[in-house]
TORBADREN-961707 format. One record per residue (C-alpha): x, y, z. Coordinates in steps of 0.2 Angstrom, whole numbers, plus 5000, padded with zeros to 4 digits. Example, Ala and Ser with C-alpha at 12.3 -4.5 7.8 and 13.67 -1.06 7.14 Angstrom:
BEGIN
506249785039;506849955036;
//
This chain:
BEGIN
530939325488;532739395485;533339555487;533939555471;532139525465;531239645474;532439795472;531839835453;530139815459;530139945471;530940055459;529740035445;528540085460;529340225465;529540295449;527740245448;527040365460;528040505455;527340505440;525640505446;526040655459;526640745443;525140715432;523840765447;525040915451;524940965430;522840945431;522841045448;523841195436;522841175422;521141165433;521641305440;522341435424;521041405414;519641445427;519141605427;517641605440;518741495452;520241545464;521641545455;522241695443;521641835437;520741815420;519841905407;518541805395;517841855379;516141755375;515941695357;514541725346;513341585348;514041395356;515641435353;516941405367;517641575376;519241645374;520241665391;521841765393;522841855407;522442045409;524242105402;523742025387;521742095387;522542265390;523742265376;522442185363;521242355370;522742475364;522942385346;521142415343;521042595352;522642645341;521442575325;520042665330;520742825334;521442825314;519942765307;520342605300;518842455301;518842305308;519842195296;521542295302;520942265319;520942075318;522542065306;523342165319;522842055335;523141895326;525041945322;525142015341;524641835345;525841735333;527341855337;527041885357;525641815364;524941975366;526242025379;527442165377;529242065379;530942155379;531541995370;531241915353;532441825339;533941945336;533442115341;531742085341;530442155354;528742205357;526942145353;527442145336;529242085339;529742235329;531742225325;532642415328;533942355315;532442335301;532142525304;530342515316;531142625330;532042625345;531842475357;530942605367;530042655357;529442475350;529242435368;527642565369;526142465364;525342625356;526842675345;527142485340;525542445337;525242645327;526942585315;526242415311;524642505305;525542625296;526442485286;524642375285;523742535276;525042545263;524742375258;523242395242;521642305247;522342225263;520642215270;520242095256;521841995256;521741855268;522541855283;523941775282;524541875269;523942045275;525041995289;526641925281;526842085270;527042185286;527942055295;529141975284;529241815294;530141665295;528441575296;527041645285;525741535288;525741545308;524541695307;523141595302;522741485316;522441645329;521141715314;519641655323;520041695340;520641875334;519041895327;518141855342;519041975353;518842125337;517042105340;516842125359;518442255357;517742385343;515942345352;515142265339;514742135352;514042205368;514642155387;515642025378;517542045387;517442025404;519042025418;518841955433;520442015446;521541915457;521341975474;520242155475;520642305465;522342425468;521942605470;521842695454;522042875446;520742975438;522043075430;523142925422;521342855418;521043015408;522843045399;522842825393;520942875384;521643015374;523342955371;522742795364;520842845356;521343055353;520943215357;519143195354;518743055366;518343165381;517643335381;518343505386;518243535404;517243695401;515843575390;515543505408;515643645419;517343575425;516743455435;515743275435;517343205431;517143215411;518643355406;520443305409;520943405422;519143385432;519143305450;518743175458;518742985455;517542975441;517842995422;516443005411;516642945393;515243025382;514642925367;513143015359;514143045344;515142925332;517042895334;517643025321;517942925304;517242745312;515842725304;515042665319;513342695329;513442775349;513042615357;514442515346;515542665352;514942655371;515342465371;517142495365;517542615377;516742515392;517742355384;519342465382;518942505401;518842345408;520042275397;521442395408;520442395423;521942285434;523342385427;522242555429;521442535447;519742525440;518342495451;516742485440;516142525423;514542555416;513342595403;511742605396;510842495411;512442385411;513742375426;515442305430;516042295447;517842235452;517142165468;515742055459;516642035442;516341835445;514541885437;515241975421;514042115416;512542145426;511042255421;510442375432;508742455434;508442645430;508742745414;509942735401;511442835402;512242885386;514042905392;515142785398;515642785419;517242725424;517642735442;519442725448;519742635464;520242735481;
//
């Protein structure tokens, strides 16, 4: 065989081998990226109702989604408002609080300072951004009865108005979990243990997102026990014996709303353990999800930060 004939053949073999390596690498990446129970990066999973596939997202996405829901809860808005907001943020930013976008767009909803949404610093605050979205949404007559794409477009004025529709089913799944309608439906698995947390920061974030009445006055718990804003210790107890003001949800639903919020923010806030009723989530055993515990039903969400 001549050198001229063998050289092209060797070239084809090298190219084929290189292509196989790339495909194997890509397959390995996808396996790790989408395996929340494996040894890959941190992830959060929303379980579907029935036989549907679970929805897997990153902890930062889950935390942003939980904030969007909490802001709606504080305003007494219905589930439909949350679903519209989540689908919008999924399309605009993939639920990531990004500091770039088309022209001067930034944040979860890609709101534009030049269009009167606020300063870039304000828009980069998820609580502010979600609040501004809801302010515009509730001004739309009958928004809860409109198709999601129509309601979202009337707020956003997007160049791609039909793009929101593809996110509706997953937004509804996430809404069912974050509003507490589906119990034990959100689980987050940290990457490598739990960083130290600060219970004061947990209390402050709860109050800022859910409103002042999410926690009792320190005097109501005797100044200790973790319930009040100035109470010492790593424990934050959130009573749920009464419905959230204006939501119409029952106490059990409120409990799961707060419990899922805590798990969604666990990586950010250094939360080690969350319990409600007879179920418990622990960062160190997160791959097991929500576990059933012995003992009486506890009508409060107990959030324990890591030391």
